ZAVEX-404039 format. One record per residue (C-alpha): residue in three letters; x, y, z. Coordinates in steps of 0.02 Angstrom, whole numbers, plus 50000, padded with zeros to 5 digits. Layout:
N
<rec r="ALA" x="X" y="Y" z="Z"/>
...
# end
This chain:
404
<rec r="MET" x="49882" y="50435" z="49728"/>
<rec r="ASP" x="49893" y="50475" z="49549"/>
<rec r="LEU" x="50025" y="50393" z="49473"/>
<rec r="LYS" x="49993" y="50430" z="49272"/>
<rec r="SER" x="49966" y="50547" z="49148"/>
<rec r="GLY" x="49952" y="50516" z="48961"/>
<rec r="TYR" x="49888" y="50363" z="48876"/>
<rec r="PRO" x="50004" y="50242" z="48937"/>
<rec r="PHE" x="50057" y="50142" z="48784"/>
<rec r="TRP" x="50027" y="49933" z="48908"/>
<rec r="ALA" x="49853" y="49981" z="48973"/>
<rec r="VAL" x="49792" y="50050" z="48779"/>
<rec r="LYS" x="49857" y="49899" z="48721"/>
<rec r="ASN" x="49785" y="49751" z="48828"/>
<rec r="GLY" x="49647" y="49843" z="48904"/>
<rec r="LEU" x="49550" y="49779" z="49061"/>
<rec r="MET" x="49639" y="49599" z="49053"/>
<rec r="LYS" x="49503" y="49548" z="49197"/>
<rec r="SER" x="49395" y="49616" z="49333"/>
<rec r="PHE" x="49413" y="49560" z="49496"/>
<rec r="PRO" x="49288" y="49572" z="49636"/>
<rec r="ALA" x="49305" y="49682" z="49793"/>
<rec r="LEU" x="49306" y="49591" z="49968"/>
<rec r="THR" x="49124" y="49608" z="50057"/>
<rec r="ALA" x="49165" y="49502" z="50189"/>
<rec r="ASP" x="49280" y="49480" z="50310"/>
<rec r="THR" x="49438" y="49350" z="50300"/>
<rec r="ARG" x="49599" y="49311" z="50358"/>
<rec r="CYS" x="49748" y="49230" z="50276"/>
<rec r="ASP" x="49951" y="49192" z="50335"/>
<rec r="VAL" x="49990" y="49376" z="50199"/>
<rec r="LEU" x="49907" y="49532" z="50170"/>
<rec r="ILE" x="49957" y="49622" z="50037"/>
<rec r="VAL" x="49924" y="49771" z="49993"/>
<rec r="GLY" x="49932" y="49851" z="49806"/>
<rec r="GLY" x="49925" y="49773" z="49645"/>
<rec r="GLY" x="50056" y="49813" z="49544"/>
<rec r="ILE" x="50194" y="49700" z="49464"/>
<rec r="THR" x="50298" y="49703" z="49660"/>
<rec r="ALA" x="50126" y="49656" z="49740"/>
<rec r="ALA" x="50103" y="49503" z="49598"/>
<rec r="LEU" x="50280" y="49446" z="49609"/>
<rec r="ILE" x="50285" y="49454" z="49803"/>
<rec r="ALA" x="50130" y="49361" z="49778"/>
<rec r="HIS" x="50194" y="49224" z="49665"/>
<rec r="SER" x="50344" y="49203" z="49805"/>
<rec r="LEU" x="50219" y="49178" z="49943"/>
<rec r="ALA" x="50099" y="49052" z="49893"/>
<rec r="GLU" x="50253" y="48944" z="49808"/>
<rec r="ASP" x="50321" y="48930" z="49991"/>
<rec r="GLY" x="50143" y="48865" z="50073"/>
<rec r="GLN" x="50054" y="49027" z="50142"/>
<rec r="SER" x="49887" y="49086" z="50118"/>
<rec r="VAL" x="49881" y="49246" z="50007"/>
<rec r="VAL" x="49768" y="49404" z="49990"/>
<rec r="VAL" x="49776" y="49531" z="49887"/>
<rec r="ILE" x="49700" y="49715" z="49904"/>
<rec r="GLU" x="49727" y="49835" z="49769"/>
<rec r="GLN" x="49616" y="50002" z="49783"/>
<rec r="ARG" x="49619" y="50048" z="49604"/>
<rec r="ASP" x="49596" y="49895" z="49458"/>
<rec r="ILE" x="49733" y="49792" z="49461"/>
<rec r="GLY" x="49897" y="49846" z="49360"/>
<rec r="TRP" x="49825" y="50033" z="49351"/>
<rec r="GLY" x="49961" y="50107" z="49450"/>
<rec r="SER" x="50161" y="50136" z="49432"/>
<rec r="SER" x="50145" y="49971" z="49337"/>
<rec r="ALA" x="50033" y="50026" z="49189"/>
<rec r="ALA" x="50157" y="50138" z="49170"/>
<rec r="SER" x="50324" y="50075" z="49188"/>
<rec r="THR" x="50439" y="50048" z="49044"/>
<rec r="ALA" x="50512" y="49891" z="49102"/>
<rec r="LEU" x="50686" y="49914" z="49071"/>
<rec r="LEU" x="50767" y="49711" z="49123"/>
<rec r="GLN" x="50935" y="49756" z="49179"/>
<rec r="TYR" x="51052" y="49737" z="49322"/>
<rec r="GLU" x="51117" y="49907" z="49311"/>
<rec r="ILE" x="51074" y="49999" z="49454"/>
<rec r="ASP" x="51069" y="50183" z="49433"/>
<rec r="THR" x="51189" y="50225" z="49569"/>
<rec r="HIS" x="51349" y="50141" z="49479"/>
<rec r="MET" x="51454" y="49990" z="49579"/>
<rec r="THR" x="51578" y="50102" z="49604"/>
<rec r="GLU" x="51473" y="50248" z="49682"/>
<rec r="LEU" x="51389" y="50093" z="49787"/>
<rec r="ALA" x="51569" y="50022" z="49839"/>
<rec r="GLU" x="51610" y="50189" z="49885"/>
<rec r="LEU" x="51454" y="50184" z="50020"/>
<rec r="TYR" x="51418" y="50020" z="50080"/>
<rec r="GLY" x="51599" y="49900" z="50014"/>
<rec r="GLU" x="51634" y="49806" z="49855"/>
<rec r="ASP" x="51540" y="49672" z="49937"/>
<rec r="ASN" x="51383" y="49726" z="49963"/>
<rec r="ALA" x="51418" y="49842" z="49767"/>
<rec r="VAL" x="51439" y="49667" z="49682"/>
<rec r="LEU" x="51282" y="49585" z="49795"/>
<rec r="ALA" x="51165" y="49716" z="49757"/>
<rec r="TYR" x="51218" y="49690" z="49554"/>
<rec r="ARG" x="51220" y="49518" z="49556"/>
<rec r="ALA" x="51021" y="49518" z="49642"/>
<rec r="CYS" x="50970" y="49598" z="49499"/>
<rec r="ALA" x="51060" y="49497" z="49402"/>
<rec r="ASP" x="50999" y="49365" z="49436"/>
<rec r="ALA" x="50843" y="49433" z="49439"/>
<rec r="ILE" x="50835" y="49423" z="49256"/>
<rec r="PRO" x="50819" y="49222" z="49208"/>
<rec r="GLN" x="50697" y="49219" z="49364"/>
<rec r="LEU" x="50585" y="49312" z="49272"/>
<rec r="GLN" x="50649" y="49235" z="49096"/>
<rec r="GLU" x="50570" y="49049" z="49188"/>
<rec r="LEU" x="50440" y="49166" z="49256"/>
<rec r="ALA" x="50372" y="49199" z="49119"/>
<rec r="GLY" x="50408" y="49035" z="49013"/>
<rec r="VAL" x="50281" y="48982" z="49139"/>
<rec r="VAL" x="50160" y="49143" z="49140"/>
<rec r="ARG" x="50166" y="49159" z="48932"/>
<rec r="ASP" x="50127" y="49268" z="48823"/>
<rec r="VAL" x="50210" y="49423" z="48933"/>
<rec r="ASP" x="50346" y="49512" z="48793"/>
<rec r="PHE" x="50465" y="49435" z="48870"/>
<rec r="ALA" x="50643" y="49421" z="48773"/>
<rec r="ARG" x="50832" y="49424" z="48823"/>
<rec r="MET" x="50946" y="49578" z="48769"/>
<rec r="HIS" x="51084" y="49658" z="48782"/>
<rec r="SER" x="51123" y="49828" z="48873"/>
<rec r="LEU" x="51249" y="49982" z="48782"/>
<rec r="TYR" x="51267" y="50112" z="48916"/>
<rec r="PHE" x="51361" y="50259" z="48835"/>
<rec r="ALA" x="51453" y="50417" z="48892"/>
<rec r="SER" x="51369" y="50578" z="48885"/>
<rec r="SER" x="51509" y="50678" z="48871"/>
<rec r="LEU" x="51692" y="50677" z="48891"/>
<rec r="PHE" x="51698" y="50714" z="49056"/>
<rec r="HIS" x="51623" y="50537" z="49119"/>
<rec r="VAL" x="51727" y="50428" z="49027"/>
<rec r="GLY" x="51844" y="50392" z="49172"/>
<rec r="ARG" x="51693" y="50368" z="49268"/>
<rec r="LEU" x="51637" y="50231" z="49165"/>
<rec r="ASN" x="51807" y="50156" z="49146"/>
<rec r="ALA" x="51804" y="50106" z="49333"/>
<rec r="GLU" x="51607" y="50046" z="49296"/>
<rec r="TYR" x="51663" y="49935" z="49180"/>
<rec r="GLU" x="51846" y="49855" z="49254"/>
<rec r="LEU" x="51752" y="49822" z="49447"/>
<rec r="ARG" x="51586" y="49739" z="49331"/>
<rec r="LYS" x="51746" y="49646" z="49224"/>
<rec r="ARG" x="51852" y="49617" z="49381"/>
<rec r="HIS" x="51674" y="49516" z="49456"/>
<rec r="GLY" x="51628" y="49432" z="49326"/>
<rec r="PHE" x="51518" y="49501" z="49251"/>
<rec r="ALA" x="51494" y="49486" z="49046"/>
<rec r="VAL" x="51525" y="49658" z="48985"/>
<rec r="SER" x="51646" y="49737" z="48885"/>
<rec r="LEU" x="51694" y="49899" z="48823"/>
<rec r="LEU" x="51662" y="49990" z="48668"/>
<rec r="LYS" x="51765" y="50167" z="48600"/>
<rec r="ARG" x="51700" y="50302" z="48472"/>
<rec r="GLY" x="51748" y="50160" z="48321"/>
<rec r="GLU" x="51646" y="50036" z="48377"/>
<rec r="ILE" x="51505" y="50139" z="48442"/>
<rec r="ARG" x="51449" y="50219" z="48265"/>
<rec r="GLU" x="51503" y="50067" z="48184"/>
<rec r="GLN" x="51421" y="49948" z="48311"/>
<rec r="TYR" x="51260" y="50071" z="48312"/>
<rec r="GLY" x="51266" y="50214" z="48192"/>
<rec r="PHE" x="51298" y="50366" z="48344"/>
<rec r="SER" x="51451" y="50466" z="48416"/>
<rec r="SER" x="51503" y="50420" z="48617"/>
<rec r="ALA" x="51670" y="50409" z="48651"/>
<rec r="MET" x="51644" y="50262" z="48778"/>
<rec r="ALA" x="51514" y="50114" z="48827"/>
<rec r="ILE" x="51482" y="49989" z="48932"/>
<rec r="PHE" x="51404" y="49835" z="48833"/>
<rec r="SER" x="51318" y="49712" z="48941"/>
<rec r="GLU" x="51266" y="49539" z="48886"/>
<rec r="LEU" x="51121" y="49526" z="49000"/>
<rec r="ALA" x="50975" y="49636" z="48994"/>
<rec r="GLY" x="50776" y="49601" z="48937"/>
<rec r="ARG" x="50585" y="49641" z="48897"/>
<rec r="ILE" x="50446" y="49636" z="48971"/>
<rec r="ASP" x="50261" y="49705" z="48949"/>
<rec r="PRO" x="50219" y="49729" z="49150"/>
<rec r="TYR" x="50058" y="49763" z="49146"/>
<rec r="ARG" x="50039" y="49587" z="49040"/>
<rec r="LEU" x="50127" y="49518" z="49170"/>
<rec r="THR" x="50053" y="49564" z="49340"/>
<rec r="TYR" x="49857" y="49544" z="49290"/>
<rec r="ARG" x="49939" y="49334" z="49227"/>
<rec r="LEU" x="50026" y="49304" z="49361"/>
<rec r="LEU" x="49852" y="49382" z="49452"/>
<rec r="MET" x="49754" y="49265" z="49356"/>
<rec r="ARG" x="49856" y="49125" z="49378"/>
<rec r="LEU" x="49854" y="49147" z="49557"/>
<rec r="GLU" x="49720" y="49145" z="49572"/>
<rec r="LYS" x="49658" y="49001" z="49501"/>
<rec r="ARG" x="49763" y="48909" z="49634"/>
<rec r="GLY" x="49693" y="48985" z="49778"/>
<rec r="VAL" x="49752" y="49155" z="49790"/>
<rec r="SER" x="49622" y="49288" z="49861"/>
<rec r="ILE" x="49633" y="49430" z="49737"/>
<rec r="PHE" x="49535" y="49594" z="49755"/>
<rec r="ASP" x="49513" y="49743" z="49681"/>
<rec r="ARG" x="49414" y="49922" z="49725"/>
<rec r="THR" x="49472" y="49873" z="49894"/>
<rec r="ARG" x="49548" y="50008" z="49982"/>
<rec r="LEU" x="49631" y="49974" z="50151"/>
<rec r="GLU" x="49591" y="50099" z="50287"/>
<rec r="SER" x="49693" y="50061" z="50464"/>
<rec r="PHE" x="49789" y="49901" z="50513"/>
<rec r="GLU" x="49854" y="49867" z="50702"/>
<rec r="ALA" x="50001" y="49745" z="50720"/>
<rec r="SER" x="50032" y="49655" z="50863"/>
<rec r="SER" x="50176" y="49516" z="50913"/>
<rec r="ARG" x="50027" y="49416" z="50854"/>
<rec r="GLY" x="49972" y="49481" z="50721"/>
<rec r="VAL" x="49903" y="49622" z="50608"/>
<rec r="VAL" x="49678" y="49631" z="50590"/>
<rec r="ALA" x="49678" y="49758" z="50431"/>
<rec r="ARG" x="49514" y="49861" z="50414"/>
<rec r="THR" x="49437" y="49923" z="50236"/>
<rec r="ALA" x="49359" y="50054" z="50194"/>
<rec r="ASP" x="49176" y="49960" z="50197"/>
<rec r="GLY" x="49222" y="49916" z="50360"/>
<rec r="ILE" x="49285" y="49723" z="50321"/>
<rec r="THR" x="49395" y="49652" z="50421"/>
<rec r="ILE" x="49555" y="49546" z="50373"/>
<rec r="LYS" x="49649" y="49431" z="50506"/>
<rec r="ALA" x="49842" y="49390" z="50461"/>
<rec r="GLY" x="49993" y="49347" z="50522"/>
<rec r="HIS" x="50100" y="49480" z="50415"/>
<rec r="LEU" x="50057" y="49614" z="50284"/>
<rec r="VAL" x="50157" y="49672" z="50164"/>
<rec r="PHE" x="50139" y="49857" z="50102"/>
<rec r="ALA" x="50181" y="49810" z="49899"/>
<rec r="ALA" x="50074" y="49977" z="49837"/>
<rec r="GLY" x="50209" y="50052" z="49745"/>
<rec r="TYR" x="50237" y="50239" z="49771"/>
<rec r="ALA" x="50071" y="50278" z="49894"/>
<rec r="SER" x="50188" y="50157" z="50003"/>
<rec r="GLN" x="50260" y="50280" z="50102"/>
<rec r="GLN" x="50121" y="50375" z="50173"/>
<rec r="TYR" x="50138" y="50224" z="50277"/>
<rec r="LEU" x="50287" y="50293" z="50373"/>
<rec r="ASP" x="50319" y="50439" z="50472"/>
<rec r="THR" x="50459" y="50465" z="50405"/>
<rec r="ARG" x="50510" y="50504" z="50217"/>
<rec r="VAL" x="50618" y="50381" z="50116"/>
<rec r="ALA" x="50647" y="50431" z="49945"/>
<rec r="ARG" x="50580" y="50573" z="49832"/>
<rec r="ASN" x="50440" y="50548" z="49728"/>
<rec r="ARG" x="50473" y="50625" z="49558"/>
<rec r="SER" x="50397" y="50610" z="49379"/>
<rec r="SER" x="50488" y="50522" z="49212"/>
<rec r="TYR" x="50419" y="50543" z="49043"/>
<rec r="ALA" x="50406" y="50426" z="48901"/>
<rec r="PHE" x="50331" y="50422" z="48711"/>
<rec r="ILE" x="50310" y="50254" z="48587"/>
<rec r="THR" x="50305" y="50215" z="48430"/>
<rec r="ASP" x="50211" y="50140" z="48292"/>
<rec r="PRO" x="50338" y="49956" z="48233"/>
<rec r="ILE" x="50511" y="50025" z="48125"/>
<rec r="ASP" x="50530" y="49885" z="47986"/>
<rec r="THR" x="50696" y="49775" z="48079"/>
<rec r="GLU" x="50806" y="49826" z="47947"/>
<rec r="ALA" x="50780" y="50004" z="47989"/>
<rec r="LEU" x="50780" y="49934" z="48185"/>
<rec r="GLY" x="50939" y="49881" z="48162"/>
<rec r="PRO" x="51034" y="49837" z="48330"/>
<rec r="LEU" x="50895" y="49952" z="48461"/>
<rec r="LYS" x="50792" y="49772" z="48392"/>
<rec r="GLU" x="50897" y="49690" z="48545"/>
<rec r="THR" x="51003" y="49816" z="48616"/>
<rec r="MET" x="50913" y="49936" z="48730"/>
<rec r="VAL" x="51026" y="50115" z="48740"/>
<rec r="TRP" x="51028" y="50216" z="48892"/>
<rec r="GLU" x="51166" y="50358" z="48947"/>
<rec r="SER" x="51293" y="50418" z="49093"/>
<rec r="ALA" x="51185" y="50585" z="49114"/>
<rec r="ARG" x="51054" y="50603" z="49242"/>
<rec r="PRO" x="50921" y="50587" z="49226"/>
<rec r="TYR" x="50963" y="50478" z="49078"/>
<rec r="LEU" x="50876" y="50444" z="48923"/>
<rec r="TYR" x="50834" y="50269" z="48834"/>
<rec r="MET" x="50749" y="50177" z="48720"/>
<rec r="ARG" x="50715" y="49984" z="48737"/>
<rec r="ALA" x="50621" y="49869" z="48592"/>
<rec r="THR" x="50453" y="49823" z="48597"/>
<rec r="GLY" x="50427" y="49631" z="48528"/>
<rec r="ASP" x="50315" y="49720" z="48370"/>
<rec r="GLY" x="50460" y="49816" z="48317"/>
<rec r="ARG" x="50399" y="49986" z="48425"/>
<rec r="LEU" x="50527" y="50090" z="48501"/>
<rec r="LEU" x="50484" y="50130" z="48683"/>
<rec r="ILE" x="50598" y="50325" z="48718"/>
<rec r="GLY" x="50593" y="50378" z="48901"/>
<rec r="GLY" x="50691" y="50500" z="48999"/>
<rec r="GLU" x="50637" y="50696" z="49051"/>
<rec r="ASP" x="50634" y="50659" z="49234"/>
<rec r="ASP" x="50586" y="50804" z="49333"/>
<rec r="ASP" x="50538" y="50842" z="49527"/>
<rec r="ILE" x="50343" y="50858" z="49459"/>
<rec r="ASP" x="50247" y="50773" z="49597"/>
<rec r="VAL" x="50092" y="50902" z="49580"/>
<rec r="PRO" x="49977" y="50760" z="49446"/>
<rec r="LEU" x="49887" y="50924" z="49335"/>
<rec r="ARG" x="50097" y="50997" z="49288"/>
<rec r="ARG" x="50155" y="50817" z="49260"/>
<rec r="ASP" x="49978" y="50815" z="49134"/>
<rec r="ALA" x="50033" y="50967" z="49074"/>
<rec r="SER" x="50218" y="50918" z="49033"/>
<rec r="VAL" x="50185" y="50760" z="48928"/>
<rec r="ASP" x="50175" y="50820" z="48763"/>
<rec r="ARG" x="50332" y="50947" z="48763"/>
<rec r="LYS" x="50428" y="50812" z="48862"/>
<rec r="ALA" x="50385" y="50695" z="48704"/>
<rec r="ARG" x="50428" y="50831" z="48596"/>
<rec r="ILE" x="50591" y="50851" z="48691"/>
<rec r="LEU" x="50622" y="50671" z="48693"/>
<rec r="ARG" x="50579" y="50647" z="48494"/>
<rec r="LYS" x="50710" y="50796" z="48450"/>
<rec r="ARG" x="50857" y="50696" z="48599"/>
<rec r="VAL" x="50849" y="50537" z="48487"/>
<rec r="ALA" x="50821" y="50588" z="48329"/>
<rec r="LYS" x="50989" y="50690" z="48358"/>
<rec r="LEU" x="51087" y="50516" z="48385"/>
<rec r="PHE" x="50963" y="50404" z="48265"/>
<rec r="PRO" x="50918" y="50548" z="48110"/>
<rec r="ASP" x="50856" y="50431" z="48005"/>
<rec r="LEU" x="50712" y="50314" z="48114"/>
<rec r="PRO" x="50533" y="50332" z="48127"/>
<rec r="LEU" x="50513" y="50434" z="48269"/>
<rec r="GLN" x="50321" y="50472" z="48295"/>
<rec r="PRO" x="50257" y="50466" z="48473"/>
<rec r="VAL" x="50098" y="50355" z="48452"/>
<rec r="PHE" x="50079" y="50376" z="48629"/>
<rec r="ALA" x="50164" y="50440" z="48778"/>
<rec r="TRP" x="50137" y="50485" z="48947"/>
<rec r="ALA" x="50197" y="50537" z="49128"/>
<rec r="GLY" x="50230" y="50418" z="49280"/>
<rec r="THR" x="50267" y="50418" z="49444"/>
<rec r="PHE" x="50395" y="50337" z="49503"/>
<rec r="ALA" x="50523" y="50370" z="49674"/>
<rec r="GLU" x="50726" y="50385" z="49707"/>
<rec r="THR" x="50800" y="50349" z="49845"/>
<rec r="ASP" x="50990" y="50423" z="49881"/>
<rec r="ASP" x="51088" y="50267" z="49885"/>
<rec r="GLY" x="50960" y="50190" z="49734"/>
<rec r="LEU" x="50929" y="50048" z="49826"/>
<rec r="PRO" x="50752" y="49980" z="49859"/>
<rec r="PHE" x="50699" y="49918" z="50038"/>
<rec r="PHE" x="50650" y="49778" z="50043"/>
<rec r="GLY" x="50592" y="49727" z="50246"/>
<rec r="PRO" x="50502" y="49765" z="50402"/>
<rec r="HIS" x="50525" y="49962" z="50490"/>
<rec r="PRO" x="50559" y="50004" z="50679"/>
<rec r="GLN" x="50391" y="50108" z="50675"/>
<rec r="HIS" x="50263" y="49947" z="50624"/>
<rec r="GLY" x="50383" y="49787" z="50692"/>
<rec r="PRO" x="50427" y="49644" z="50648"/>
<rec r="ARG" x="50236" y="49585" z="50560"/>
<rec r="VAL" x="50236" y="49737" z="50415"/>
<rec r="GLN" x="50368" y="49705" z="50291"/>
<rec r="PHE" x="50391" y="49848" z="50157"/>
<rec r="ALA" x="50441" y="49823" z="49986"/>
<rec r="MET" x="50510" y="49987" z="49914"/>
<rec r="ALA" x="50556" y="49945" z="49742"/>
<rec r="TYR" x="50610" y="50107" z="49699"/>
<rec r="GLY" x="50723" y="50170" z="49548"/>
<rec r="GLY" x="50771" y="50140" z="49372"/>
<rec r="ASN" x="50775" y="49932" z="49425"/>
<rec r="GLY" x="50600" y="49919" z="49491"/>
<rec r="ILE" x="50556" y="49739" z="49408"/>
<rec r="THR" x="50706" y="49685" z="49434"/>
<rec r="PHE" x="50726" y="49738" z="49603"/>
<rec r="SER" x="50536" y="49685" z="49646"/>
<rec r="ALA" x="50583" y="49457" z="49577"/>
<rec r="ALA" x="50741" y="49494" z="49695"/>
<rec r="GLY" x="50647" y="49541" z="49856"/>
<rec r="ALA" x="50519" y="49431" z="49819"/>
<rec r="GLY" x="50626" y="49289" z="49892"/>
<rec r="LEU" x="50676" y="49414" z="50025"/>
<rec r="ILE" x="50503" y="49449" z="50085"/>
<rec r="THR" x="50475" y="49268" z="50084"/>
<rec r="ARG" x="50600" y="49232" z="50190"/>
<rec r="LEU" x="50582" y="49365" z="50302"/>
<rec r="ILE" x="50426" y="49296" z="50337"/>
<rec r="ARG" x="50474" y="49128" z="50382"/>
<rec r="ARG" x="50610" y="49213" z="50510"/>
<rec r="GLU" x="50756" y="49134" z="50408"/>
<rec r="SER" x="50918" y="49240" z="50359"/>
<rec r="HIS" x="50936" y="49307" z="50153"/>
<rec r="PRO" x="51104" y="49400" z="50105"/>
<rec r="LEU" x="51000" y="49542" z="50062"/>
<rec r="ALA" x="50929" y="49557" z="50220"/>
<rec r="ALA" x="51048" y="49702" z="50287"/>
<rec r="LEU" x="51073" y="49799" z="50135"/>
<rec r="PHE" x="50897" y="49809" z="50079"/>
<rec r="SER" x="50823" y="49868" z="50278"/>
<rec r="PHE" x="50803" y="50060" z="50334"/>
<rec r="ASP" x="50932" y="50004" z="50436"/>
<rec r="ARG" x="51067" y="50090" z="50308"/>
<rec r="LEU" x="50959" y="50254" z="50328"/>
<rec r="GLN" x="51044" y="50266" z="50525"/>
<rec r="GLN" x="51238" y="50224" z="50460"/>
# end
């Protein structure tokens, strides 16, 4: 599955950080993880910390799927408003989902401190109204978050103009957000796990698997057998192929990154990611070396050649849109790319078993704009499910909600 187009900055910047071997002999483990991106790395870390023996297989090179194209917005703010989730699943569940993502950011900060050198930093988030028609929704969203203790404040037009230099009728300022290099975190975390005994193989493609009440027998395209107690699909958007029913829609998102910008010119964007209330939304955030990463212009294209042909045009559109907000910023795209992402109907991920395969097969589908924070929250959930223990997110992130 071709998941990206153009030149994703993380892969260009970091290169192939390590070549893991292909699997060449039959093996056994407690948990087999299929996928080699950031979601798989976080789950492998959680399981290894729990004392499980883990094997990770990836059909490409590690980190070369969607993780290389991720723009890595670390935020607790889900694409679906808390107010909308409250209408769907009740206020308690809406708060639970947002709180899980909020808790994931300091967890990622702690992990980044252990792994080191992954361009992690705490940031703020400014969510502004794209239109006057969105002011009522933003105000209701702010009131609900504030009531449940989230560190937010409401900015009006004059305050936005004074502090950020562009015009919007209203914005929600959130204290909690972050940034990271997702490709680098994936590699450095898996390299660390390999030293601790986790077996990691790239260029190893799963051909088939059979699940029973006692475990899973998986076979690779090269005829190698892996016997595991549990199987976790953390293969990003490719995981859909292992389900008969479609649970999300694949889309394409576009991004570009600038050369480093002087700190004075970058101003508050150095520490604050900015995104809008329109859907699809424009967003931007800085990197540790002062580059501005800009993304958006999502569309329904899921054909690699058509997506490839759209990258430069979409980058020009994104540049013009940001230039209207910040006309003095140097916004020449240095690298531009596109990546496949998926959207669920409610903006929430799926973590857990699917009735089609039974309890020995877990899925980790961290779909939406919160992919990394969803993955950080879901890693602990998968670990608890494998241990047959309860978890507060088990019901909300399960496939059962498709029946509601």
